[in-house]
N, C-alpha and C positions, 0 to 999 in steps of 0.2 A: 395586313396584305395578303392575298390568297396567291397561293402558289400551284402549279400543277404537279400532281402526284402520278408517277409514270410506273410503268412495268421495268422489270429487270430482266434480259433475256439474252442469254449468249455472251454474257459478260459487258452488257452495255445497257444503259437505260433508255428507254424506248417509248414513245406513246402511243406506239401500235396503230393498228388501223381501225380500230372501231371508233364510232362517233358519238357513244354515249358517255356521259361523266355524271359524276354524284359529287354535292359538296361535303366535306368534312368540317367538324365543328369542334371549338374548344368548349367542353361542356361547362367549365366554369364561367365563362362569360356569354355563351349562347352565340357567339359569332362564327361564321363559316371562316375558315382560314387556308382550305386548300379546295382543290377541284380535281376529283379522282378520275383517272381514266378506266372505264369500264371494258374488259375484253371482249372481243366478239370470237367467232368460230375461226377466222383466219390467225387471230392472236394465239388462240389455243394450239392450233396447228403447230404455228412457229416455235412456241415454247417447247412441245412435246418433241418437234423434231430437233431441236438444238440438244435437248436433254439426251434423247435416244443416242445422237451421235457421240455426245460427251461420255455418255456411259459406257461405250463399247471400249474405248482406250482408258478410263479411269479404272475399270474393272481390272485390267491388265496392268495397271500401275503397282509397283512394289507398295506392299503394306507398310513398309518402312517409309517411304515418301508420303503416303497418305498420311501416316500419324504425323509427320513432320508439318505438315500443312494444318492439321488440328492444333499442335503446339503453337504454331504462330498465331493462329486464329485466337488461340485461348489469351495469349499475351495482348493482342491488340484490343479483345474484347475488355480484359480487365482494365487496360489504359482508358478506356471510354466510358466506363459506368456510369459518371454522373452526366455526360453529354448525352448518352442514349436514355437515361432516366427522366430527363427534361423532356426530350422528344415523346417519351410515354405520355407525361403527365399533360402535354400541351393538346393531347388528342384524347386521351382516355380521363382524365382527372383526377386519379389518384396521387397522393402525395408523393414528392419527390423521393423521400426515404423508402418509401414502399416499392415505388419504381424501380429504386437501387437494388432492392431486395430481391425482386423478381429475377434481375439480371445476375444477381448473386447465384441464385439458385440453377439458372441456366448455366452459369459457368462450372457448377460440380459435374452436369451432364457432359459438358465438352471435357470435362477434366478425366470423367469416365471413359469418354471415347478414347482419348489420348493412350489408354490402355489396353485398346483392341487387340495387340499382339497375342495378350493372354486370353481373351474372351474367345478368339477366333482359332485357337489351336484345336486341332482336329484328335481322332483316335487311331490307333493302330493295333492289330491283332496279328501277331507273327504264327507261321505255319498252323493254320486253323484245320487246314488238311495236308496232306502229302506235297510239298512245294507251294502251297497256296497261302496268301496273305490278304487280308482285308484291312483297308483303311479308309476313313471317312473324313470329309471337309466341308465346308460351308461356302457357297457362292452368292453372291449379290442378285436380288431380283431384277434390276435393271434400272427403269424409271420409277421413281416413287413420289408422290404428292402427299404434302401436307396441307388439310384445311383447318385452319385455326381462328379460335375465338377473340372477341374483342378484349375480354377481361386480363388476358396476360399475352400483349402483342409481342413482347420478346421471350418469354420463359417458355411458353408451349412450343413455339417454333424449334427453341433449342433444346426441347425434349426429344425433338425428331431429327431434324437436320444432321447434327453432328454424327449421331450413330449410323443413318443411313449413309451419310457420305463415308465415313471412315471404312465401313464394311464394302464400299465399292460402288454404290449407287449413283445416280444422278438424281437431284432433288428439285422439285417445284414447289414452291410455297404460294398457296392462295391465303393470304391474310384477310381478316375482317375488314371491310369496307368502312368501319367506323374509325378505325385508328392505323391506317395502312403505313404510315411514314417510317415506324421503326423497321418494319420489313427492308427497306431500301437501304437503312444504316447498316442493317447485318450484311446485306448483299455487298455493299463497300468493302465491309471488313473481310469478308471471304475473298474477294477480289485480291485485297492488297496482302492477304495471307498466302497468296500463290496459288489458290484453287484454280483449275484451268476452267477457261470459259463454257458456259453449258452445265456445269456440275451442280451449281447452285442458281437457281432463277426465281423470280418474283412475277407472279400472274395476278394482276388486281382484277377484282370483278364482283359478281354477284351469283346468282343461282345460275346463270348462263355459263359463267366459268366453272362451278362446282359441277354441271351436269356434263360439260364438255370433258373435265377430267375424269368423270365417273364412268365414261362411255367410250373414251378414246381406246383404241386398240392397243397402241403403245405404252399405255401407261399400266404398270404391273403391279402396284400396290398404292392403298390409301390410307392415311392416318387421318383421324378427325377427332376433334374435342368440340363440344357444343351441347345444344338441348339435347333430350332425348327423342323428340319426335324427328329432328333432322339425323339424329345419329343413327336412328332406325332406317331411314330413307337413304343415308348415305352407306350403310352396311348392305341393306338389300339390292340396291341399285348396282353398287360396286361388285357385289358377288355374283350376281345375275350376268355380269359382264365379264366374268372370269378372274377378278381382281382378287387379291390377298387384302382384306380390310380389318384395320382395328378402330372402332368408332365409340369413343367415351361419351357418355350422355350426361344428364343431369344429375341433381343431388337433392336431398333434403336430410341434412346431417343433424344428428341430435347428441346432445351433450347431456348424460344422466349425471345428475348432482345427488350423493347419498347423504345422509344425515351426520356421518361421522368425517365429511371433507373438510378440509380447510375453506372456510366460506369466502374469504379476503381473495385467497389464490384462487377459486373457482370463478368468483365475480370478475375478478381482474381479467382473467384470461377469456372467460366467454364473452366479455365486452369487447375485448381486443378483436376476438375471433368473428363476431357478430358484426361490428361496425368498420373494422379495417376494409379498405378499399371499397367502402360503402356498402359492404355485403356482397360485392360482386365477385365473389370466388366461388369456384365449384366446390370448395372444401370449406366454405364459411358455416359457422354455426347458424343455422336459423330457428333450433328448436331446442330449449332448455327444459329437460325433464326433470322436475323437482320430487324427489323421494320423500314421503312422510314429513317428517319435522322439517326438512331442509327448506320447504318453501316460502315461508314467512321471511326468514333471516336472508335468503338468497334474493327475493324479489326486492327487497329493501336496498340491498347492495347493488344490485343492477340498476335500479332507478338513479342511486346516487351516482354512478359511474357513467351511465349514459348521458346524464344531465352535464357531467363535466367534459364530454367530447367537443373538442373544437373543430368546427366544420367551417371550412375556407377554402379559397383557391389553393390547388395543391402545391403551387409553386411557394406559398409562404412557408418559411422554415418550422414554425410552430404548429402547424395544422395537423391534427389527427385524421381528419377525414375531408375528402372532397365531394364532389357532385357524383350523381349517377349520369349513365353514357347519353341519354337522350330525353327530351321531353315527354315521349311517348312511355318510358319507363318510369318517369316521375308519377304521371298520371296513373299508370296502372297499380304503382305502390299506394298511391292515396286510394284508390277504389277499393283494394284489398284490405287494408285498415279499416276503412268506413265500414266495410261488410262486417268484418269481425266485431265492431263495437256494436253493429246493429243487431248481431246475433247473439249478445250478451257478454261477450268478453271485456276485460277491464282495461282500459288504455292506462298504464303506468306513466309512460313518457309518449307524447304525442310529438312527431316531427314532420308532419306532413305540410305544415305552412310556413316551415323555416324560410327565412329570407336573409341572405349573406350581403351586409352593407357593401355597396358599390359592384355587387355582382347579381343585381335584381333580375337580369335574363338570365342567370345560370340555371341549370338544371338540379337545384338542392333538395334533398330530402333530409331531415334530421334523424338522429338515431330514436327508434321506437320499440318500446318494450309493451307487449300486449301480455297478461296475465289471465287464467282460465281459459285458454284456448281448448276447443274441443276438436276432436279429429273429423267431424264433417265440415268444418269451418274451411273457407278458401284460404285463409290465413296459415293452415296446417296443410291442406292438400296440395297447394301449388308450389313450385319452385319460385319463391319471390324474387331472388337475387337483387336484392336491396337491404337497405339498413333497417330491418324489421326483425326483432326476436320475438318469437312467441314462447311462452311458458305453458307448459302441460304438467298438471299435478298428477302424481300417481301414489299407490299406497305401499309399493314394494318393487323391488328389483326385477322380479318376475313379471311385473306389470309392464315395468319398462322395457323390459327385453320383448315382450310380446308386442308393444306399439311398434318398436323399431323393426321388428322382423316381418310385421305385416305390411311396412310401406313399401311400394314398390321400386324406392330407390335403394341403394346399396353401396354408396360410395364412400363416405368417413363418418366416423362416429366417435365419442369420448366418453370415459366416466371420469368422475372426480370423487374420489375416496381415500381413507387412509387404511383401509383393509384390503390386504393382498388376496383373502379369499373372495371379497366381491369382485376385485379386478380380475382375477382368475376365471370366474364364473362369467363374467360379462364377456371377456375377449374370447372365451370358448363358444359362448353361446350365442353371441350376436352375428346376423346374416349380412354383415357388411366386409367389403374388402380392404377397408383401411381403419385401424383403431388405435385411439390413443388412451394412454392412462396418465391422468392427471396434464395430458397435452390436447388441447382443443383443435389443432391443425395436425394431424399426424401424416404429412406429407413424406413419403420415403426418402431417403438420401439416394443420391444417383445410382449406387452400385445395389440397390435394390430396384423394384419396378413398381409403377404407379398405376393404379386401377381399382375399380369397384366391383361389385356384382349387381345381379338383377337387371334392372334398367338402367343402370348406370354404365354399364359396357356391353357392346356388341362385338363378338369375336373371342378368339381364343388367348388372345396375346395382351397384357399389360403393356404399358408404354415406358421407354427407355430402360436402363439396366439390362439384367440378363434376357428378359423378355423381348426388348428392343433389338438386341442383337440378333435373336432368333427370328423375328418378325421381318427383318431387313435382308435375311440371308434364306436360302434352301440348302437342305443337306443333299450329300451325295456320297454314296458308298461305292468303292472299287473293290472288285476282287479279281487278284491278279496271279497269272503263273508266268514264271520264266524258265521253260524246260531247257534242258541240256541239248546240244545237237544230236538228231537221230535218237533222241529219246522216244519210247513209245507214248504215243498220245494220251492213253487212258481214257479217251470216249466211249460214251456207254449211252444205249438207248434207255436206260433206266433213270429216273431223277436222280439227280448228283447226291452222293451223301459223303460224310467224313470217314 
């Protein structure tokens, strides 16, 4: 049964005034399950006006009361992990355990935000000059918006909203139109937690909604996660309209496997990192760089593990991997794998024609491993965003570093080795923002910050953690004097000095 998926503006669900809609699908079955209302200009103006009004009083609400709402929201979120995970699976397709995992990582950021009293402490310098003190503190931007991708419909909004809200901003979430229902679930939890109306809003929509937020004069900041071309567009458009912008882009994450690595450990973790969530993660491993003698043994073990992955409807409790998000994504993956084969790569495991019983209309692609991939192939150049692992063979760690450092992306990378010397050389020499040693998905915990280098990030700030606090606030420095009555003013036409 198809349902209407609405906006959430000023504390209430509303269909808005726009008349455009778009179907939402269950990728495992190929069936339309919802009809999404798409925002028009009037809806954009309404949500920004509500957020602006709410931001003025929320910014003046005591930090203690703001944090209390965050604690309550954290408890409600923890109580609803499984229910929220099923909502994600029904529209994204990832297995329920994986969806629950993304909620858990989002919870970490909520918990970090609960400690904002420590993060927001200012500085004070006494008697910097005769009778003069200087102190600094941080204030919220005002109205901020988060434009989030389909692949993490809970985790990525939770990278943004808790930090933005606890620092005193009002937040507008523009989720992906492919899996929008989780955003409404979060909105209901925020309301139940006692957040004032208008502080957290959901604006459903497509490019019209994005452009409306990027150009609206009352939106002060934009957070974005998505592909590199759109991240660049968001950054350039937002900054041209005077907004603070952080825009996280795409990735081409490499895992280097040295000959001295534990090959079973490396194969297990690369297999999970390449095919978990059907490879639709910005931190997925899409390239295994096999160094020297590591290649033959690694490829054999990857083949064995890829063939053992159970691909099924994500609701099935023993499923390892679900479908990709759209039939267009499936077709693109099939095309890229075919091009690699035509260009001379070896198809070790071919998942292009996988059919899942009783789900013949689902958007499934099986785990695929391609060996002897060269850098000019589309399977290497493009951000595949699917369950396709390319194996590139090199002679040395220096060659591996050269390959990674010459890639335009710099999001995440990993090395598998038993050598501390190799690990240290790699972590210091690689031009990538997040690095794992024997860990393929080096997503930082919430009290650090997440972000890549090069074409994987536009803007000066990484997301959540300390950088999140800095992004959603502005510094203010006050220099003050309280002279005694009838005391000489000390005013001078010369530039003040100490």
